[in-house]
C-alpha positions in Angstrom: -112.4 -60.3 112.2 -113.6 -63.8 111.3 -113.3 -63.0 107.6 -109.6 -62.1 108.0 -109.0 -65.4 109.8 -111.0 -67.0 107.1 -108.7 -65.7 104.4 -105.7 -67.0 106.2 -107.4 -70.4 107.0 -108.6 -70.9 103.4 -105.2 -70.0 101.9 -103.3 -72.3 104.4 -105.7 -75.1 103.8 -105.3 -74.7 100.0 -101.5 -74.9 100.3 -101.9 -78.0 102.5 -104.4 -79.6 100.0 -102.0 -78.9 97.2 -99.6 -81.5 98.8 -102.2 -83.8 100.3 -102.4 -86.3 97.5 -98.6 -86.8 97.0 -98.1 -87.1 100.7 -101.1 -89.3 101.7 -102.8 -90.6 98.6 -106.1 -92.4 99.2 -109.6 -91.4 98.5 -109.6 -88.2 100.5 -106.3 -87.1 98.9 -107.9 -87.8 95.5 -111.1 -85.9 96.2 -109.8 -82.9 98.1 -106.1 -82.7 97.2 -104.4 -81.7 94.0 -103.6 -84.8 91.9 -101.7 -82.7 89.4 -101.0 -79.1 88.5 -104.0 -78.6 86.2 -106.2 -75.5 86.4 -109.0 -77.7 87.7 -107.0 -79.1 90.5 -106.0 -75.6 91.7 -109.6 -74.5 91.6 -110.6 -77.6 93.4 -108.3 -77.1 96.4 -109.4 -73.5 96.9 -113.0 -74.4 96.6 -112.7 -77.3 99.1 -110.9 -75.0 101.5 -113.6 -72.3 101.0 -116.4 -74.8 101.7 -114.6 -76.2 104.7 -114.2 -72.7 106.2 -117.8 -71.8 105.4 -119.1 -74.8 107.3 -116.8 -74.1 110.3 -117.8 -70.4 110.3 -121.5 -71.4 110.1 -121.1 -73.2 113.5 -120.4 -69.9 115.4 -122.0 -67.1 113.3 -125.5 -66.0 114.3 -126.6 -65.0 110.8 -129.8 -66.1 109.1 -129.1 -69.5 107.6 -130.7 -68.9 104.2 -128.9 -65.6 103.6 -125.6 -67.1 104.7 -126.1 -70.1 102.4 -126.9 -68.0 99.4 -124.0 -65.6 100.0 -121.5 -68.5 100.4 -122.9 -70.2 97.3 -122.4 -67.1 95.2 -118.9 -66.8 96.8 -118.1 -70.4 95.9 -118.9 -69.9 92.2 -117.2 -66.6 92.1 -114.1 -68.0 93.7 -114.0 -71.0 91.3 -114.3 -68.6 88.3 -111.6 -66.3 89.6 -109.2 -69.1 90.4 -109.8 -70.7 87.0 -109.4 -67.3 85.2 -106.2 -66.5 87.2 -104.7 -69.9 86.6 -105.4 -69.7 82.8 -104.1 -66.1 82.4 -101.2 -66.1 85.0 -100.0 -69.7 85.3 -96.7 -68.7 86.9 -98.2 -66.7 89.8 -101.6 -68.3 90.1 -101.2 -69.4 93.8 -100.3 -65.9 94.9 -103.0 -64.2 92.8 -105.6 -66.8 94.0 -105.0 -65.5 97.6 -106.2 -62.1 96.3 -109.3 -63.8 94.9 -110.0 -65.4 98.3 -109.7 -61.9 99.9 -112.1 -60.4 97.4 -114.6 -63.2 97.7 -114.5 -63.1 101.5 -115.1 -59.4 101.4 -118.0 -59.7 99.0 -119.7 -62.5 101.0 -119.3 -60.5 104.2 -121.1 -57.6 102.6 -123.8 -59.9 101.2 -124.3 -61.6 104.6 -124.7 -58.4 106.5 -126.3 -56.0 104.0 -130.0 -55.2 104.1 -131.1 -57.4 101.2 -133.5 -60.2 100.4 -130.8 -62.7 99.6 -132.6 -65.4 101.5 -135.3 -65.4 98.9 -132.9 -67.1 96.5 -132.3 -70.1 98.8 -133.9 -72.7 96.6 -131.8 -71.8 93.5 -128.7 -71.7 95.7 -129.3 -75.2 96.9 -129.7 -76.3 93.3 -126.4 -74.6 92.4 -124.7 -76.3 95.3 -125.9 -79.7 94.1 -124.7 -78.9 90.6 -121.3 -77.8 92.0 -120.9 -81.1 94.0 -121.9 -83.1 91.0 -119.4 -81.3 88.9 -116.7 -81.5 91.6 -116.9 -85.2 92.1 -117.5 -86.1 88.4 -114.6 -83.9 87.0 -112.3 -85.0 89.8 -112.6 -88.7 89.0 -113.3 -88.5 85.2 -112.0 -85.2 83.8 -112.8 -84.3 80.2 -109.8 -84.2 77.9 -109.7 -80.3 77.7 -107.0 -77.8 78.6 -108.7 -77.0 81.9 -107.9 -80.5 83.2 -104.5 -81.1 81.6 -101.4 -81.2 83.7 -98.9 -78.8 82.2 -95.9 -80.7 83.6 -96.8 -84.4 83.1 -99.4 -84.0 80.3 -101.9 -86.3 81.9 -105.6 -85.7 82.8 -106.7 -86.4 86.3 -106.3 -89.1 88.9 -106.6 -92.2 86.7 -103.5 -91.1 84.7 -101.7 -90.1 87.9 -102.3 -93.6 89.3 -101.0 -95.2 86.0 -97.8 -93.1 86.4 -97.2 -94.6 89.8 -97.8 -98.1 88.3 -100.7 -99.0 90.6 -102.1 -101.4 88.0 -104.9 -99.3 86.3 
């Protein structure tokens, strides 16, 4: 039951985060909201919503922490990959198809969390992967490389610094 609520909460949070930067701006809007319509920004809002739901879910689930952390780390990377792939292949319907990706990832992580496996043995590599994810998340959000993954298809800019220049903030 919590996974179904999670799918709804993640998707609703992603839709909200899609509009957070234009509505509120600021550092939190930059870090967790979509600054433009690039593939990276769509992957960012879904991954931020997924991490937020995972932390909320952790507060009431009684699963072994190590197994839960590894399953959610795998789910995070899978979700990022699916959203990036969907956004590149189907740019017109990427938000709706990303909902299907959220449902698939939630189902997979539920299976991994509850299955009889030794997933907890992979805790140390999962922590390293999470650190790598956050390094990538914050670095690419502020200083995106000049590649197609980070290019805004509507405005043609790359990331928050060019978005701020558009609004004549003085950068």
